[in-house]
C-alpha positions as CSV (number, residue, x, y, z in Angstrom):
1,M,21.2,-9.2,-11.6
2,S,23.2,-7.0,-9.0
3,E,20.2,-5.6,-7.2
4,P,16.7,-6.9,-6.6
5,L,13.8,-5.5,-8.4
6,I,11.3,-3.3,-6.8
7,L,7.6,-4.4,-6.7
8,Y,5.2,-1.5,-5.9
9,D,2.1,-3.1,-4.0
10,I,-1.0,-1.7,-2.1
11,P,-0.9,-2.6,1.8
12,S,-4.0,-3.6,3.8
13,T,-4.9,-5.0,7.2
14,V,-4.9,-8.5,6.2
15,P,-1.9,-10.7,7.4
16,G,1.1,-10.2,5.1
17,Q,-0.5,-6.9,3.8
18,A,-0.9,-7.9,0.2
19,W,-4.5,-8.4,-1.0
20,S,-4.8,-7.0,-4.4
21,P,-5.2,-9.3,-7.4
22,N,-3.3,-7.1,-9.8
23,P,0.1,-6.9,-8.0
24,C,-0.3,-10.6,-7.0
25,K,-0.1,-11.4,-10.8
26,T,3.3,-9.9,-10.8
27,R,4.4,-11.4,-7.4
28,Y,3.4,-14.8,-8.9
29,C,5.4,-14.1,-12.0
30,L,8.6,-12.9,-10.0
31,N,8.4,-15.8,-7.6
32,Y,7.9,-18.3,-10.5
33,K,10.9,-17.0,-12.4
34,G,12.9,-16.9,-9.0
35,L,13.8,-13.3,-9.5
36,P,14.9,-11.5,-6.3
37,Y,12.7,-8.3,-5.6
38,K,11.5,-6.3,-2.5
39,T,8.2,-4.8,-1.9
40,V,7.4,-1.1,-1.6
41,W,3.9,-0.6,0.0
42,V,1.9,2.4,-1.6
43,E,-1.4,3.6,-0.3
44,F,-4.1,4.2,-3.1
45,P,-3.8,8.0,-2.8
46,D,-0.1,8.0,-3.2
47,I,-0.1,5.8,-6.4
48,E,-0.4,8.7,-8.9
49,P,2.4,10.9,-7.3
50,L,4.6,8.0,-6.9
51,S,4.0,6.9,-10.5
52,K,4.9,10.2,-11.9
53,K,8.0,10.5,-9.7
54,I,9.4,7.1,-10.8
55,G,8.4,7.5,-14.4
56,A,5.7,4.9,-14.6
57,L,3.2,5.5,-17.4
58,P,-0.6,5.7,-16.8
59,T,-2.4,2.5,-17.4
60,A,-5.7,3.9,-18.6
61,V,-7.8,6.9,-19.1
62,M,-10.6,7.6,-16.8
63,N,-13.1,10.5,-17.3
64,G,-10.6,12.0,-19.9
65,K,-7.7,11.9,-17.5
66,P,-4.7,9.6,-17.1
67,Y,-5.3,6.8,-14.7
68,Y,-2.3,5.4,-12.9
69,S,-2.4,2.0,-11.2
70,L,-0.3,-0.9,-9.6
71,P,1.6,-3.2,-10.1
72,A,4.5,-1.3,-11.1
73,I,8.1,-2.5,-11.0
74,Y,11.6,-0.8,-11.2
75,D,14.4,-2.9,-12.3
76,P,17.8,-1.3,-11.1
77,S,19.7,-3.6,-13.5
78,T,18.2,-1.9,-16.5
79,K,16.8,1.4,-15.0
80,T,13.5,0.4,-16.3
81,V,9.9,1.3,-14.7
82,L,7.0,-0.4,-16.1
83,A,3.3,-0.6,-15.0
84,E,0.5,-3.0,-15.9
85,S,1.1,-6.8,-15.2
86,A,1.0,-8.2,-18.7
87,L,3.6,-5.5,-19.9
88,I,5.6,-6.5,-16.8
89,A,5.5,-10.2,-17.7
90,E,6.6,-9.7,-21.0
91,Y,9.4,-7.5,-20.0
92,L,10.5,-10.2,-17.6
93,D,10.4,-12.8,-20.3
94,A,12.7,-10.7,-22.6
95,T,14.9,-9.3,-20.1
96,Y,15.6,-12.6,-18.2
97,P,15.4,-15.2,-20.9
98,D,17.0,-18.0,-18.9
99,T,14.0,-18.1,-16.5
100,P,10.7,-20.0,-17.0
101,K,8.6,-18.3,-19.7
102,L,5.3,-16.5,-18.9
103,F,4.4,-16.4,-22.6
104,P,5.8,-19.4,-24.3
105,A,6.4,-19.3,-28.0
106,G,3.1,-19.3,-29.9
107,T,0.8,-18.3,-26.8
108,H,0.8,-14.5,-27.0
109,A,-2.4,-14.3,-29.0
110,L,-4.2,-17.0,-27.0
111,Q,-3.4,-15.5,-23.6
112,H,-3.9,-11.8,-24.6
113,A,-7.4,-13.0,-25.8
114,F,-8.1,-15.2,-22.7
115,V,-7.3,-12.7,-20.2
116,P,-9.9,-10.0,-21.2
117,A,-12.4,-12.8,-21.8
118,F,-11.9,-14.1,-18.4
119,M,-12.3,-10.6,-16.9
120,Q,-15.6,-10.1,-18.9
121,T,-17.1,-13.2,-17.3
122,L,-16.6,-11.8,-13.7
123,S,-19.0,-8.8,-14.1
124,A,-21.3,-10.4,-11.3
125,L,-18.5,-10.6,-8.9
126,W,-18.2,-6.9,-8.1
127,Q,-21.4,-7.1,-5.9
128,F,-19.5,-9.4,-3.5
129,T,-15.9,-8.2,-3.8
130,I,-16.0,-4.2,-3.8
131,P,-17.6,-3.9,-0.4
132,A,-15.3,-6.7,1.2
133,T,-12.2,-5.1,-0.5
134,N,-12.9,-1.7,1.1
135,K,-13.1,-3.2,4.5
136,V,-9.6,-4.6,4.7
137,L,-8.0,-1.4,3.3
138,N,-6.0,0.9,5.5
139,P,-8.1,4.3,6.2
140,P,-6.3,6.5,3.7
141,S,-7.0,4.0,1.0
142,Q,-10.4,3.3,2.1
143,A,-11.5,6.9,1.5
144,Y,-9.7,6.8,-1.9
145,F,-11.3,3.5,-3.0
146,R,-14.8,4.6,-1.9
147,R,-14.6,7.7,-4.0
148,M,-13.2,6.0,-7.0
149,R,-15.6,3.0,-6.9
150,E,-18.6,5.1,-6.3
151,A,-17.8,7.5,-9.3
152,M,-17.1,4.4,-11.4
153,F,-20.2,2.5,-10.7
154,G,-22.5,5.5,-9.9
155,K,-23.7,4.1,-6.7
156,K,-22.7,4.1,-2.9
157,L,-20.6,1.2,-1.7
158,E,-23.5,0.3,0.7
159,D,-25.7,-0.2,-2.3
160,F,-23.6,-3.1,-3.5
161,V,-24.4,-5.3,-0.5
162,L,-27.1,-7.6,-1.4
163,S,-29.1,-10.1,0.8
164,G,-31.9,-12.7,0.5
165,P,-32.9,-13.9,-3.0
166,A,-31.1,-10.9,-4.8
167,A,-27.8,-12.2,-3.4
168,N,-28.6,-15.6,-4.4
169,E,-29.5,-14.8,-7.7
170,E,-26.1,-12.7,-8.3
171,W,-24.1,-15.7,-6.7
172,T,-25.8,-18.0,-9.3
173,K,-24.2,-15.7,-11.9
174,V,-20.8,-15.8,-10.2
175,K,-21.1,-19.8,-10.4
176,A,-22.0,-19.6,-14.1
177,A,-19.0,-17.4,-14.9
178,F,-16.7,-20.0,-13.4
179,D,-18.5,-22.9,-15.2
180,T,-17.8,-21.0,-18.3
181,V,-14.2,-20.6,-17.8
182,D,-14.0,-24.3,-16.6
183,G,-15.6,-25.3,-20.1
184,W,-12.8,-23.3,-21.8
185,L,-9.9,-24.9,-19.9
186,Q,-11.5,-28.5,-20.3
187,K,-10.9,-28.2,-23.9
188,G,-7.2,-28.2,-23.5
189,E,-6.9,-30.8,-20.7
190,A,-5.4,-33.4,-22.9
191,D,-2.3,-31.0,-23.1
192,G,-1.8,-30.3,-19.4
193,P,-3.7,-28.7,-16.6
194,Y,-2.9,-25.1,-17.6
195,L,-3.9,-22.9,-20.3
196,T,-1.0,-23.5,-22.4
197,G,-0.1,-27.0,-21.4
198,K,1.9,-28.9,-18.6
199,E,3.5,-25.6,-17.0
200,P,1.8,-22.3,-15.9
201,A,1.7,-19.3,-18.0
202,F,0.9,-15.8,-17.4
203,A,-2.9,-16.3,-17.9
204,D,-3.1,-19.0,-15.2
205,F,-1.4,-16.5,-12.8
206,V,-4.2,-14.1,-13.6
207,V,-6.8,-16.6,-12.9
208,A,-5.1,-17.7,-9.7
209,S,-4.7,-14.1,-8.4
210,F,-8.5,-13.5,-8.3
211,I,-9.0,-16.7,-6.4
212,W,-6.2,-15.7,-4.0
213,W,-8.0,-12.4,-3.8
214,F,-11.3,-13.8,-2.8
215,K,-9.5,-15.7,0.1
216,K,-8.0,-12.5,1.3
217,I,-11.1,-10.4,1.3
218,W,-13.7,-13.1,2.2
219,G,-11.7,-15.1,4.5
220,P,-10.9,-18.9,4.3
221,E,-13.9,-19.5,6.7
222,S,-16.4,-17.5,4.6
223,S,-19.2,-19.4,2.8
224,Q,-18.2,-17.8,-0.4
225,W,-14.7,-19.1,-0.4
226,K,-15.9,-22.6,0.5
227,D,-18.3,-22.5,-2.5
228,V,-15.6,-21.5,-4.9
229,M,-13.2,-24.3,-3.7
230,S,-16.0,-26.8,-4.3
231,W,-16.9,-25.5,-7.8
232,N,-16.1,-27.4,-11.0
233,N,-14.7,-30.7,-9.4
234,G,-12.4,-28.7,-7.3
235,R,-10.6,-27.2,-10.2
236,W,-9.9,-23.8,-8.4
237,E,-8.9,-25.3,-5.2
238,A,-6.3,-27.4,-6.9
239,L,-5.0,-24.3,-8.8
240,I,-4.7,-22.0,-5.9
241,K,-2.9,-25.0,-3.8
242,G,-0.6,-25.7,-6.7
243,F,0.4,-22.0,-6.8
244,E,0.9,-21.5,-3.0
245,K,4.6,-21.8,-3.5
246,Y,4.6,-18.7,-5.5
247,E,2.5,-16.6,-3.1
248,T,5.6,-15.7,-1.0
249,I,5.6,-12.0,0.0
250,V,9.3,-11.0,0.4
251,C,9.8,-10.3,3.9
252,E,12.2,-7.2,3.2
253,V,9.8,-4.6,2.4
254,T,10.1,-0.8,2.4
255,V,7.4,1.7,2.8
256,V,7.2,5.2,1.1
257,E,7.5,8.2,3.3
258,S,3.9,9.5,3.2
259,S,2.8,6.0,4.3
260,L,5.4,6.2,7.0
261,L,4.0,9.5,8.1
262,R,0.4,8.2,8.2
263,R,1.5,5.1,10.4
264,A,3.4,7.6,12.7
265,I,0.3,9.7,13.0
266,S,-2.1,6.6,13.6
267,D,0.3,4.8,16.0
268,L,1.3,8.0,18.2
269,W,-1.6,10.4,17.9
270,N,-4.2,7.7,18.7
271,R,-2.7,7.2,22.1
272,F,-3.9,10.4,23.5
273,T,-7.3,10.6,25.1
274,L,-6.8,13.9,27.0
275,L,-5.7,16.4,24.4
276,S,-7.2,19.1,26.5
277,P,-10.3,19.5,28.6
278,S,-11.7,21.8,26.1
279,T,-10.7,19.9,23.0
280,N,-12.7,17.4,21.1
281,A,-10.1,14.7,20.7
282,D,-11.7,13.0,17.6
283,K,-12.4,16.1,16.0
284,T,-8.9,17.4,16.6
285,R,-7.3,14.1,15.3
286,R,-9.4,14.2,12.1
287,L,-8.2,17.8,11.5
288,L,-4.7,16.8,12.2
289,R,-4.9,13.9,9.7
290,S,-6.4,16.3,7.1
291,K,-3.7,18.7,7.5
292,A,-1.2,16.0,7.0
293,E,-2.9,14.7,4.0
294,M,-3.0,18.3,2.6
295,H,1.0,18.7,2.8
296,L,2.3,15.1,2.2
297,G,3.2,16.2,-1.2
298,S,5.7,18.5,0.2
299,I,7.8,15.6,1.5
300,Q,8.6,14.2,-1.8
301,G,10.3,17.6,-2.8
302,V,12.6,17.5,0.3
303,E,16.2,16.5,-0.1
304,Q,16.7,12.8,0.6
305,H,19.1,13.3,3.4
306,Y,16.7,15.3,5.3
307,R,13.4,13.4,4.8
308,F,13.6,11.2,7.7
309,V,14.3,14.3,10.0
310,L,11.5,16.2,8.5
311,L,9.2,13.1,9.1
312,T,10.2,12.9,12.6
313,A,9.7,16.7,13.1
314,L,6.0,16.3,11.5
315,T,5.3,13.4,13.8
316,T,6.3,15.4,17.0
317,L,3.9,18.2,15.9
318,G,1.1,16.0,16.9
319,P,-0.5,16.2,20.4
320,L,2.5,14.8,22.1
321,R,1.4,15.9,25.6
322,C,-1.4,15.3,27.9
323,R,-2.6,17.1,31.0
324,T,-1.5,15.3,34.4
325,K,-3.7,15.3,37.5
326,C,-1.8,18.3,38.8
327,G,-2.7,20.3,35.7
328,S,0.7,20.4,33.9
329,W,1.6,19.3,30.4
330,R,4.2,16.5,30.0
331,P,5.2,14.3,27.1
332,V,3.3,10.9,27.5
333,T,6.1,8.8,25.8
334,A,8.8,10.5,27.6
335,P,10.6,8.5,30.6
336,S,11.0,12.0,32.3
337,T,9.6,15.6,32.2
338,H,12.5,16.7,29.8
339,E,11.1,19.6,27.8
340,A,12.4,20.7,24.3
341,T,13.7,24.0,23.8
342,A,11.8,26.5,21.7
343,C,12.8,26.8,18.0
344,N,12.9,30.5,17.2
345,A,13.4,29.9,13.5
346,T,10.1,28.3,12.8
347,S,8.2,29.9,15.8
348,L,7.4,26.2,17.0
349,Q,7.5,25.9,20.7
350,F,7.1,22.7,22.6
351,R,6.8,24.2,26.0
352,D,3.9,24.8,28.3
353,F,1.1,23.9,26.0
354,P,0.3,20.9,23.5
355,A,2.1,21.3,20.4
356,H,-1.0,20.3,18.4
357,K,-2.2,23.8,18.6
358,Y,0.7,24.7,16.4
359,F,0.1,22.2,13.8
360,S,-2.8,23.9,12.3
361,R,-0.5,26.6,10.7
362,G,-0.3,25.9,7.0
363,R,3.4,26.9,6.7
364,V,4.5,24.4,9.3
365,I,5.9,21.7,6.8
366,A,7.5,24.3,4.7
367,S,9.0,25.9,7.6
368,V,10.4,22.9,9.1
369,A,11.7,21.5,5.7
370,S,13.6,24.8,5.1
371,F,15.0,25.1,8.5
372,F,16.3,21.5,8.5
373,I,17.8,21.9,4.9
374,S,19.3,25.3,5.5
375,R,21.0,24.2,8.9
376,G,21.5,20.5,8.1
377,T,24.9,18.8,7.9
378,A,26.0,16.7,4.9
379,S,25.6,13.4,6.8
380,S,22.6,11.3,6.3
381,P,20.3,11.1,9.3
382,Y,19.0,7.7,8.4
383,S,21.0,6.4,11.5
384,L,19.6,7.0,14.9
385,E,22.9,8.5,16.0
386,G,22.9,11.0,13.0
387,V,19.4,12.0,13.8
388,H,20.2,12.6,17.6
389,K,23.3,14.5,16.6
390,H,21.4,16.7,14.1
391,A,18.4,17.3,16.4
392,S,20.4,18.0,19.7
393,K,22.3,20.6,17.7
394,L,19.1,22.3,16.8
395,G,17.5,21.9,20.2
396,M,14.1,21.4,18.4
397,I,13.0,17.8,19.0
398,P,13.3,15.8,22.1
399,C,15.4,12.9,21.6
400,Y,13.0,10.5,23.4
401,F,10.5,11.2,20.7
402,L,13.1,10.2,18.2
403,D,13.7,7.1,20.1
404,A,10.1,6.1,20.2
405,I,9.5,6.7,16.5
406,W,12.7,4.9,15.5
407,T,11.9,2.0,17.8
408,L,8.4,1.6,16.2
409,Y,9.8,1.6,12.6
410,S,13.5,0.7,12.2
411,A,12.9,-3.0,13.1
412,T,10.2,-3.5,10.5
413,Y,10.8,-1.1,7.8
414,T,13.5,0.2,5.6
415,F,13.1,3.6,4.0
416,S,12.6,4.1,0.3
417,P,13.8,7.3,-1.5
418,A,10.6,7.2,-3.5
C-alpha cells in the first residue's frame, strides 16, 4: 500500500472528536488489520455533498430519496470509494488478504444474520442515546441531527427524555436486550469468547462499537455506563477493554474545507463583543453563519489551488474590527492599526467601517472566488509564503489576518481537497 486509506468520520466535542458507532466499526476493522489510514472529519450537513463528490453511493432510501451516511473510505491504492461498514469490511478482506479476517470462511451468513438481529434488540436504547448524542455534536451537526431524527421518529428530541418510573421501565428493556444478546453468545462460548470463535470478527466489532458509543455520549462516570459494565457477569466490560487497542484514532487528521470555514467563523467571529453600538451581536453572528451555510457549496467548485485563499478571504469578511474608546475602528487581532486597501474588483472595502456589513451581499463568495481565480498565480497558496505573496499582490487581505488564521489551523490540520 503506497498511500494510507482515508476514513470519513463525524466530529464532535468529545475528546478525540470520534463518537459515532458506525464509523467506529470501520476504525476497529482498520486498526485490527493494521492498515494505515487517516481521518477526514465531515459534519452531518456535509455528508451528502461530500459523498456525491467522491463517488460514494447512498446507503439507504429515506422518504423516497437517497440517503448518504458514514463511514465511507477512499483507498488510493485501488481508487475505490465505499460507504457502509459491512461492505467496507468485506472489501478490506478481499483487497488485503494477508491481514486478519473480518469474515472468516463459513461465517458470512452467521454474521450477516447476527448484526440486524442485534440492532433489532436495541430499539429501547434510542430514548437514552438520541438526546445524549445531540449534546456532544458540533453546532452545524446538531441542527441537522435534530431535524433528521425528529422527522424519523415523529417527535421532538426533548420528548425522548424520560424520568422517574417511565425511565426505569425503558432502562429495564435495555437490560433485557443485552440479556438476549448475552444468551446468544453463551451458546458458542465453548469455541471461544467471540461470535465466530477465538478471534474477533466484524460482528464483534459491531457490538463493541455500540458499547464504545455509550461511553462517549454518557460519560464513564454516568450511572448508565456503570450499569452496562456490570451486566451479564461483566461480558461487555471485558469486550470493550479487550478492544481498547483497536480504538486508536489516527493523529494525522484532515478536515474538509467547509468544516474549516465553520471553525474559522466560530473561533474568530465569537471573539467580538462590540460589533457596533447599534448592532445586536448575537443576531448578527447568527445571520453571518446562515449566510456562510448558504454558500458553503460554492467552495467545492473552486479550483483546488485557490481554495485556501478563498476560505481566508471569506473568514476576513466577518466582523474583524471593534470600536475603540476613541470611536475609531481597528482590527482586533492585529498588532498594529494597519489597514487593508480597498479591492475595487469586488467592491469590498475594509476601511473605516466593519467588514461584516459587506458580508450580507449574496454575491460576495462568487465575486471573491472569481477575482482570485482570474488574478491568481499558478503556484499553490497552501504555504503561508504563497498566501502572503498572492494576497499582498492584490492588496485585499491584511497579512496579519492570514497569520492569525494560519496559526490557528496549520499546526492541527492538513487540508483535504475533498
